[in-house]
N, C-alpha and C positions, 0 to 999 in steps of 0.2 A: 560377750562384748568383743568386737573385732580389734585386731592390733592397727594402729595407725603409724605410718611412716612419717618421721620428723627430720629435721635438719641433723646431718651427720656430725658425730663427734669429731672435732678437728685434729685429734691425735689418736694413735693407736696404742692401746695400754691394757695391761691386766694387773690385778693386785691393787687397783685403785679403789677409791671410795666415792660414791655419789650421795649427796645429802640435799634435801629440801630445806630451804630457810627463807626468812623474809627480811629483805632489806628495805631501805627508805622508800623504794618505788613499788614494792610488792613482792610476791614469791618468785623465786629463782631456784633452779637446781644447780648445785655447784659439784664440779669434779676436782679431786685432789689426787696428786701423786700417782703411784702405780709404778710399774716397770714399763717404760717407753721404749717404742721403736723410734727410729730417726725419721723426721726431725722430732726431738722431744718436746718442743713448744714450751709453754709457760707451766708454772706449777698450778695455777688454779684456772679453770674455765666456768663460765657460768651459762646457763641456758635459760633464755627468756621464754616462758610459755606464751606470752602475748605476742612476740615478735617471731617465734618459731626460729630462734637463731642463737648460735653459741658466740661468746666473746671472751677475750682474755680478761681476767680480773687481776688488778694491781693494787693491793691494799697498801694503805700507809702502815709504818711501823716495821716490825720484824720481817724477815723473808723466810718462806719455807722452800726446802729443796724441791727442784722440779721432779726427781724420782724419790719415792719412798724407799727405805731400807727393807722393810718388811710389807706383807699384805696388811693393808690398814682398813679400819672401819671407822666411820665418823658418826658422831651422835650430836643432837642439839639440845638445848634446854627447852623448858617447857613453853617459852615465848617464841621459840624458833628464829631467835635472833643472834644466838652465838652457836658456833660450831666448834666441836672439840676433835682433834686428830691426834691419835696416840701411835707414835712410830719411834722404834729403837730407844725406848726408855724416855722419850722426850713428849711432852704434851704441847701441841700447837693449838692455839686458840684464835678463832677468827670471829671478831665482832662484826657481824655482817651489817647490822643497823648503821654503825659508824664507819664501816669499811677500814677497820683497824685490826691488825694482826699482832699478836704477842706470843711469846714462848714462856712457858712456866719456868720459874728458876729452879724448881725442884724436880730432880729426875726420879722416875720410878725405881722401886728397889731391885727390879730385874726387868730384862727385856722380855717381851711376849711375842711370839709370831703365831699367826693363824688363830687368833683369839675371837671371841664374840663378845660384844659390848651393848649395853643398854644403859640409858639415863633413868636413874630411880626417881621416885617421887620426892625424895629427900633432897635431890640436888647433887647426889653423888653419881659417878659412874662407875659401874661394875664391869670388870673384865673377867670373863669366864672362860676357863680352859685355855688351850693353846700350848705353845712350847717355848722354852727359853734357849732353844738351839742345842742344849745338852740333854734334856729330859722333858717329857710331857708334864705339864703342871696339873696336880691333882684337881679334880672338880670340887673337892671339899675346901679348896683354898681360893678365896675370892679376892682379887686385888680391886682396891677401891681408890677413886680420885674425888677428893672433896673440891667441887668447883668454886665454893665460897671461900675457902682457906688456901686453894691450890696447894693441897697436901696429899700424900700418898699414905695408906695403910693396908693392912691384910686382915681379913676376918676368916674364920673357919665356919663352915657350913655343918649343921647337924642333919639327922634324918628324921623327917616327921613320918614318912611311910614309904616303905620299899627299901632301896639301897641308894648309896651315893653313886652316881653314874661313873663309869670308867673314863680315864682321860681321853681327850679327843682334839683333833685338828679340823678346821674347815667346817665347823658347825655354825649354826645361828642362834641368836637369842633374840625374842621379841617380847615386850612387855605390854600387858594389858591395863585398861584404865584402873582396875583394882589393885594393880601392883604385882600381879602374879607374872613370872617370867617363864617363857616357854622355850625350852632349848630342843633343837632337832638336829639330827644327823651327826656326822662327824667321824672320824677315822683315827684309829689307834695302832694301825699296822696289821690288824686282823683281817682275814678274808671277808668277815661278815660285818665290819665296822664296829664302832664303839657301842657299848650295851649299857643301859637300854637306848633305843634309838630316840625316844621321846622322854623328856623329864621336865618336871615343874620345880622352880626355885621360888621361894617366898622370902621376903624381908620384912619382918615384922618386929617393932620395938628394938631395932638394932641387931637383930639376929637372923642369920640365913638358915633356912631348912629346906632339904630336898623331898621331893615325893616323885614316885615313878608309876603314874597310872598305866594301865595295859592299853595297848592299841589293838582294837579288834579288827579282824579281817584285813590286816595290813598285807598287801600282795606285793610290795615293790622293796627292792633292796635299799640299803642305806644310801644317803645322799651326802655329798660334800660340796662345798663352795657354790651353794645355792643362795636364794634369798627367802625371807620369811618376814610376813607381816600380819599383825592382828587386825582384822577388818570384822566389825560387828562382833558376832559370837564365833568367828572362824579364824584359825591360823591357816593362812595360805603361804604355801611353800612351792617355790618355782625355780626352774632352771637348774643349775648345777650339773652333776654328772649323769643324769639321765634325762629322758624326753617327756616326762609327764608333770603335770600340776597336780598336787594333792590338797584336798581341803579337809581339814581336821575340825570337828565340831567341838567347841571348848566346853560348852555347858554339859554335854552328855558324857564327854570323856570316852568317846567311842569313834572310830573310824568309819566314815559313810562312803562306801565305794560308789553308791548311786549318785553322789554329788561331785564326784571327781570330774575333772576336765582333762582330756588328753590332747597334748599339742605336739606335733612333729616339728622340731626346731631346726 
């Protein structure tokens, strides 16, 4: 599938998040925060797929800072009508359908930088890994935000198979329809990146458990600051700190180099 060039983003930024959600008029891609170059512009921009155009978004209610304090990652609820942005211990909540912005009154128990986040099927958001500025957060310690109660709590993960992954920054987490969470990449300060590169986290009956299946024929080094998405039976990992796209086949739990696509960025 060839790339298509669309309208340029109106601001230059990194560390921001881009989230697809559905407002009263249909689907839109939203850009939040980040570390901005001048002119910094507005806190939120929206991209209309129909119009191929960006516009400033000015919700009613609370205001979000134009720049985020940390690198952020946004997630939506199952209806794609509400976006959750976690930054500097604060949860920002954007009701896209009603164009209304609120800030949760409850702060997280600690600040998290360079985390990975997924919306669980239970309506909880899991924040995995990252750093609190002083130390890397153990991968066995999962920070949860309950979207129904607007409350925070921590759960410890056990091991179902393999080992608990080493701490990491700049990794990704993607959730499959069956609830499995696929964590890929990340950096812990070592020359080879966090170990293992790929791990699976499951959340069953309120308990987390890690497993670490082996990647066969893996020929690329670890990757950070990339993107990952589950599509059909594949985990597609793109961009980041190298120039390849890797496709990992989920059902077989094996790496298929014959299905890899290589793109010079």
